[in-house]
C-alpha positions as CSV (number, residue, x, y, z in Angstrom):
1,M,118.6,54.4,114.4
2,E,119.3,52.4,117.6
3,K,120.9,54.4,120.3
4,R,123.7,53.1,122.5
5,I,125.1,54.2,125.8
6,G,128.7,53.9,126.9
7,A,131.9,55.6,128.0
8,A,134.9,57.2,126.2
9,I,138.2,57.7,127.9
10,V,140.3,60.5,126.5
11,L,144.0,60.7,127.3
12,V,145.6,64.1,126.6
13,E,149.4,64.1,126.3
14,N,149.7,67.3,124.2
15,K,148.2,70.4,125.9
16,E,148.3,72.3,122.7
17,S,145.4,70.1,121.4
18,V,143.1,71.1,124.4
19,E,141.4,74.0,122.6
20,E,140.5,72.0,119.6
21,L,139.4,69.1,121.9
22,N,137.1,71.4,123.8
23,L,135.6,72.6,120.5
24,I,134.9,69.0,119.3
25,L,133.3,68.2,122.7
26,S,131.1,71.4,122.4
27,V,130.0,70.5,118.9
28,H,129.0,67.0,120.1
29,S,127.5,68.1,123.4
30,S,124.1,66.7,122.5
31,I,125.4,63.1,123.0
32,I,127.6,63.8,126.1
33,L,125.7,63.0,129.3
34,G,128.6,63.6,131.7
35,R,132.2,64.6,131.7
36,Q,134.9,64.3,134.3
37,G,138.4,65.5,133.9
38,M,141.5,64.7,136.0
39,P,145.0,66.1,135.5
40,L,147.8,63.7,136.4
41,R,150.4,66.4,136.9
42,D,153.2,64.1,138.0
43,K,152.8,62.2,134.6
44,G,152.2,65.3,132.5
45,I,148.9,64.0,131.1
46,S,145.2,64.6,131.7
47,V,142.4,62.0,131.5
48,I,138.8,62.9,130.6
49,N,136.0,60.4,131.1
50,L,132.9,60.9,128.9
51,I,129.5,59.2,129.4
52,I,127.9,59.2,126.0
53,E,124.5,58.3,124.5
54,G,123.8,58.3,120.8
55,T,123.8,56.4,117.5
56,T,126.9,54.6,116.5
57,E,127.4,57.2,113.8
58,Q,127.2,60.1,116.2
59,I,129.6,58.4,118.7
60,S,132.0,57.4,115.9
61,S,132.0,61.0,114.6
62,L,133.0,62.2,118.1
63,T,135.7,59.6,118.8
64,G,137.1,59.8,115.3
65,K,137.6,63.6,115.5
66,I,139.2,63.3,118.9
67,G,141.5,60.4,117.8
68,R,142.9,62.6,114.9
69,L,144.2,65.2,117.3
70,E,147.9,65.3,117.9
71,G,148.9,63.8,121.2
72,V,145.4,62.7,122.1
73,Q,144.1,59.1,122.4
74,V,140.5,57.9,122.8
75,K,139.0,54.5,123.6
76,S,135.3,53.8,123.9
77,V,133.0,51.0,125.0
78,L,129.3,50.9,124.1
79,T,126.3,48.8,124.9
80,R,122.7,48.5,123.7
81,Y,119.7,49.2,125.9
82,R,116.0,49.2,125.5
């Protein structure tokens, strides 16, 4: 399978989903190259930026599970490389 590299932005509005989000990220840690989190306290949200590398199936598994969490949104952008 062809691998892709990209980024996923995770917007956390519901702090009660953080524990499950961290579990999902741990399970998929093999495709996460980097992670940066930033709380926006004045807005009551947190933003997590993930740099990811994997097959489209692996990345879809990660983003799909994140997207099903209550009060969490995720958007990703991927590109091919040689």
